[in-house]
N, C-alpha and C positions, 0 to 999 in steps of 0.2 A: 141338740145334735143327737142323732140316733144312728148308730152304725151296726147293721145286722143284715141277715138274709131276708128275702121276701117271705120264706116259709116261717121263720121265727117271728117276723113282724106281724103276721096274721095269726099266729098261734096264741100270742099273749096280748092282753089289753094294757098297753103302756100308758094309758090315761085312766086307769081304774081309780076308784076313790083312794085306795092306798097310795098309789103312785102320786096322785095329785097332792095328798097330804105331805108326802116326802119332798116334792118339789117346793111346796109352800114353806115347809120347815127350812129348807135351804135358803129360800128367798128372805125369810123373816129373821135369820140369825147371821150375825157377823162372825163367821167361823174363825176368822183370824184372832178374835178376842176370846174364844172358848178354849178351855183347857183340853189337853189330850184326854181321850176316854170315850166311854159309851153314853149315848143320850137316847132315851126312849122317844119315839115319834108318835106311834099309835100301835094298836094291836097288829102284830105281824110286821113291824118295821122299826128299825133302830139305826142310829148313826154312830160311826166310829171316827172321831177326830184324830188325825195323825200329823206328826211333823217328822220329816226325814230329809236326807240328801239323796237325790237321784243317783243311780249307779250305772256302771257299764252294763251293756246287754248281757254279757255272760255271767254277771253276778245276780241277775234277776230271773225268776222262774215263771214259766207259764203255769197257770192254775185254772181250775174251774170249781164249781160248787154243785152240790146235790139239791139243796132245798131252798136256796136263796138267789135272787137276782142281786147284782151289784149295781148301784148307781155311784160311779166314781166321779166325784166333783172336786175340781181343783180350785181352792180359794186363793192361793198365791203361788207364784213360780211358774215353771213350764216343765212338761214331762212328755216323753214319748210313751205312748200306750199302744201295745201291740195286741192284736186279736185275730182269732181264727176259730173255725169249728173244732170242737174237741174230739169228735168222732174220728177214730183211726190214729190218734196220737198215742205215742208210747208212754205209758204211765211209769213214773219214777218213784212216786210215793203216794199212798192213798190213806188219808186220814178222815174216813167217813164220819167218825164221831165228832170231828171238828168242822164238818161240812166243807172239806177241801181235798182236791186231788191235784197232784203236780205232774207235769209232763216234760219230756225232752223238748227242746226247742224245735218247732216244725221248720221245714224248708220254706214253706210259703205262709205268709201272714200279712195282715194289713196293719198299717201304723196310723194312729190318730195322734196329732199333737194337741195336748191339752194345755190351755193357757188359763190364767185366772178367770174365773167365772164360767168356765165350760165344764161339761160333763159328758160321760158315756154311760149308756145303760147296757148291761151285759147279762143276757139270760144264762141259765145253767148249762146250756148246750154249747156255749162258746168258751174256749180257753182264752185267757188274757194274761198279759205280762205287764203289770204296772211297775212304776218306780224307775223306769229306764231314762237315763240322761239323754236329753235331746241334743243331737249333734255331738255326742260324747262329752258334753260339758256339764259336770255335776251342778245341781241347783238345789237350794233349800226350798222345800215346798210345804204348804199346809193343804192337807187333803181331807175330805170327808168321804168315807165309804159308807153309803147307806145300804143296808141289807133289807131286802123286801122278800118276805116268805112267799113261796109259791102257793 
C-alpha cells in the first residue's frame, strides 16, 4: 500500500535498494517477538519497534520529518493513520534536531486504516498522524516505524 500524490510518487524511488532491504527486513522478522527498541537494517535505515494503545484523535499529533521517510508497518492490531501534505499547515512545535515537526490538525486529510501486515510509506513532505484509535476504539498494537534516510 502506498498512499501519496503523483508528484511525490515520481520524486522518490520507493523501490530503491534501501527500501527493498527495509521491506525484506520486515518480511524476515516476526516483529511481534522482538523487544521494543531500535534495530539497524542497513546504511541509512533502521527500525523502531513500538507497542502502545491507540488513542483518541485529539490526543494524537500530526507530524512530519526533515531527513527521513517513515515506513509505518503494523504487526498486530488496527490503527487509523491520517495523512496530508505538510505544506501550509500551522507548526505547533519544531524539533529539527530530532527530525520532527508537529502541526495543528488540518481541516482536510486522508485516513488509511492499517491492519496487521499492512504499511504506509510517508515521505518528508507529508504530515501524518499515527496512533489514532480506529472507530474511537482503543487497541493494543505492535508497530515498526522504519526510518529511511533521504
